N, C-alpha and C positions, 0 to 999 in steps of 0.2 A: 524596536522594530524600525528600519529605515523607512524613509517616505516612500521610496519606490516600492517596498514591500507591501506597505500599508494600502498603497494605490492597488496593487495587484489583488490583495484580499478584498478590498472594497468592490473592485469590479467583479472579481468571482463571485462574490456573495450575491451582489444583484442579479448576475446570470443565473446562478443556480437557483436562487429564490423565485424567479421567473419560470423556469423550465424543469424544476426538479422538486415539486412540492409532493407532499406525502400521497396524492391522488396519482400523480404521475409515476411514482416509485411503484405503486400497486400495479397500475397499467403496464408497467415495464416488466413486472416480475413473470409474466407469462413467457416471454421470450429471453428475460434476462438482460435486456437491452433496450437503450433510449437512443434512436438514430438522430432524433431531434436535438437531443442535448449534445451528443457527440459532435454534430455538425457545427453547432454553436461554438463549441468549444475550439474545434479545429479552426474556424473561421477567426477566432481571437487569439490563436497561437499558443493556448494554455497546455496542449498535450506535451510540448517539446520544452517547457520552461526547465532550465538548467542543462539543456543541451546547447553547446556554444553556437553562435550565430554563423561562424565560419564553416560549420558542420552541417548547417541548413535547419538549425534549432532556433529557439526564441531567446536565447541568452539567459542570464541570470545564474544562481547557484542552488546548491542543495537546499539551503535554509528557505530559498524562495519556493522550491518545489514542494517541501515539506509544509509551508505555509498554505499554499494551494490545496494539498492534499488534505489538510485539516478542515478546509472549507468543504471539500468533496465529501469528507466523513460525515460532517456535521448534516448534510443533506441526503446521505445515503445513496450517493449518486451511482447508477447503474452502468457505468463506463471504466474502461481500463486506463484510467489516468496515470495511476502509479506505473504501470507496465510500460506505457508508452513514452515516458520521459525518463524518470529516474532510473529504469532498469534498462528496457530495450534500447531507447534513444541514446542512452549513455554508453552502450556497448557499440551500436553502430556508428555513432559519432567518433568515439575513440579509434575505431578501427578504419574509419574513412569510408565507410559504406553510406550509401543514399539513404535518407529517411523516406518511408513510403507516404503516400498521399493519404491513405485510408488508415484505420486502426492498426495498431501495433500492439503485440503482446510478446511474451518471453516464457521459455520453458524454464520452470522454477528449479530444476535440478533434483528431481525426487531420486531416491535410491533405486527404484525399479525402472528408471528412464534408461534406454539404450540409444546411442547415437553413434554412427559410423559414417565418416566421411572418407570417401576414397577418390583416387585420380589426382588430377593436378590441374593447372592453368588449361582451359579449353576442353577439360574432360571430367569436371567434378561430378561426383554422385553422392546422393544422400539417402541412407537408409536409417530410419528412425522411429523410435515410439516413445513419446513423452506424455506425461500423465498430468492431470489437475491443471492443465493451461488456462489461466484466467482468460475468458472470452476468446478461447482459442478458435472457436468455430466463427467468430464474428470478425477476426482479425484479418487484415489483408496479408500481413507477414507475422511470422513468429521468429524471433531470434533465439538461436542455440549457440552454445558453447560445445565445438565438437574436437575431440583429439584426432590428430592424424600425422603420422609420421613423427612421433615425439614433439609435435607442437601443438598448441590449442588455437582453433580456428573460430572467428565470429562468422556465423551463417545467418543470413536474411532468408528465411525459408518461406516460399509463397505457400498459403494455405489451399490455394486452387489445386495443387498437385498432392494434398494430403487428404487420406479419410479421416473423417472425425466421428468419434463416439462421444455424444453428449453427456455431460455430467453437471452436478450442481453442487454448491455447498449449502450450509443450513439457510443461507439468505437467500437461496435461489439464484445466486450470481453463478454464472457459467464457469465450469471447472472441467475443460474437455480433454479428452484423450486423443491425439493426433499421431497418424502413421503416415510416414513417407517409405515408400518401398523401391529404393534404387533409382530414384528419379534424377535427371540431369539438372545441373545447376549452372547458371551463367557466372564468368569470372567476377562479375560486379555484385554477386551475391555472397562471395566468400572472401575473407581477409583474415591474415594471421592476427592473433589477438596480440595487441601491445602489451607492454608491462603494465601491471595493474588490472587488467581485465581477466578475470578468472572466476571459478565458481565461488570462492570464499567471498570474493567482493560483491558477487551477484547477490549472496545471501545476506550480506550486510545491509545492501541497499534495500533488498526486499523487506527485511525486517524493520528498517526504519520507516519505510513506505507504510508498512502496516500500522506501526506505532503512531504514525501522523494521523492516518484515517481514525484510528481509535481515539486519540486525543480529541478531535473535531466531534466525533459521535458523543463522547462522554460530555463535552460542554453542552451540547443539545440535550442530552438526558438530563443534565442537571438543570436546564432551563425548563424543560417540559414537566419535571416533578415539581419544581418550586411553583409553576403555575397552576397545575392540577391541583396540588394540595391547598392552594390559596383560594381556589374557585370552589372546591367540593366542601360542602357544609355537613356537619353531623353534630346533633345535639345543640343545633343552634349556633354553632360557630366553625370557622374553617377548620379543616382537618390539619393543617399546618399549625395550628396553635397548640395541638397536643405534643407532650413532650417526647414521646415515642417516635412521632413523625419528624420532629425537629432533629432527633438523632439521625434518621435516615438522611434527611436533607444535608446535615453537615458531612456525614460521611462520602455522600456522592460528590458534593462540592470539593471535599479533600482530595478524592480520587482523581478527579477531573483535572485539578490544578497540578497534582503530581506527574500525572502523564503528559499534560502540556509542557511543563518546566523540563521534564526529561527529554522530550523530543527537542525543545528549543536548544537544549545544550548540546545534543548529539549533531542536530542539523547546523548550528552556529560553529561548531569545533571542525566541521567538515570542510577543510581548506587544501587541496580541493574535495578530498574523498573521505567518508566517515571512517573513523576509527573503531576497533573492536570494542574496546571497553565502554565507549560513549553508547554504541548501538546496542551492545548487550544489556546494559543497564536500562536504556530507554525501553527496549522491547519487554524486558521482564517487568518493568514497572508498569507499562500500558497494558500488557496482558493480564497482570493481576489485578489492576484497577478496573479492567472491563468486566471481569468476574464480580468484582466486589460492589461496584456501581450498579451493574445490572441487577444484581440480587436486591439491593436496597431500593431501586427505584420500583422495582415490580412489587415489593412489599408495600410501598407508598402508594402504588396506584391501584392495587387489588386486581380484580379480574380484567378490567378493561386493558391493561397493560399487555395482556397475551393476544389481543385481536389483530388479525393480520393487517387491518385497515388502519389501525391507531399507530401513530408515529413511533411510540416507544417499542412497540413490537417489531418494526421495520429495523431500528437501530440496535436493539438488542441480539437480534438474529445475526446482524453484521458483527458485532462486538464478539459473540461467541465463535463465530467464524474466524475473523481477524486475529484473534488472540493465539490461535494455534498455527497459523500460516507463518511459514519462514521461521519456525521455531516457536514452542510456547515458552512461557515464563520458567517452567522447570528445565527445559533444555537450556536456555541462555544463563540462568543461575548456575547451573552445574558446569557449564562451559566456563563462565567467567570465575567461577571459583577454582576450578583445575588450572586456569593461567595464572591466577594470582599466586596459587600455591607454588607453581613452577618457577614463577619470578623471584620467590624468597621474601623474607620478612623485611628486609631492607627497602623493598619496593613497594610494599604494602601502603604506607601512608602518602608518599607521593602521587601514587596512582589514585587513591580515593579523594584527594584533596586538590587536584588540579583545577576541576570546575571548568567554567565556560571561558574560552579564550577571548578576549575583547579587542585585542590589537588587530 
């Protein structure tokens, strides 16, 4: 890890540690939102890490953003950090559109979404219904990819003109449905998407972002389980001394390390953009690790792990939500297998042996 990235992680860890304690997470789950945390992140420039400075962002690259997201995942942060920078900020910056001052989210591109952009310069009009938008009702703007006249456009849609139907995921994070009914858009909210900005690229970035969040949460789950089993005594000794519990601890640590390594490879190889094979592997590994590690950690903790106030419960519900968002491990494994088969036998070994590019 570079010195700059290490400093980024250190500063972010301190900020989250102060403003995103387990008690803060419980308090935020009523609304699904921590304004205090978001304001502090915005003041530090964290939401737009990986968005170029010339586009109004904080600079850095995809690996920096993923390192930051791993910290956010570790603390179960109730803010749209992934959506603001790695997804929405990327699209707006690439299209030359202005970044909003307030929170930013993105339409994730679900099959039941409908987006219609009509008109042209001076007369743009948006009719859309998009589902499961992360923190959609809390965002100032939501980024949409809209087809029009044979081209794809990046739209910075104001939520003030949308109707919002609230929704939640298992972790009580907002996943809202937003509807725009023929509202007018100014020219500075619409731009033709440049090459590389399209629905498939958005999915890749979303999957990588969720994998990074999972990797951070798994690291914390491992730490919690080691601590709890070391402190909890039964039959006169710590439960961590029992062979069955030790097996749980080893499995959790293995899964956390696998997810972290997969994300680091995918993010490190993103120069400048993530590749399909890297992200597919990382999301599949991280999603599977989320299932396995959560199961073993709850077995090691017993009933306390299921309580809403205890930190493990907060993390587990996020792991179970994030593992399926932007594609489950089954979806990514199937798609990766299909593409490898289409590439042919001669391409199999080169593709699985490339690893991390370090140049």
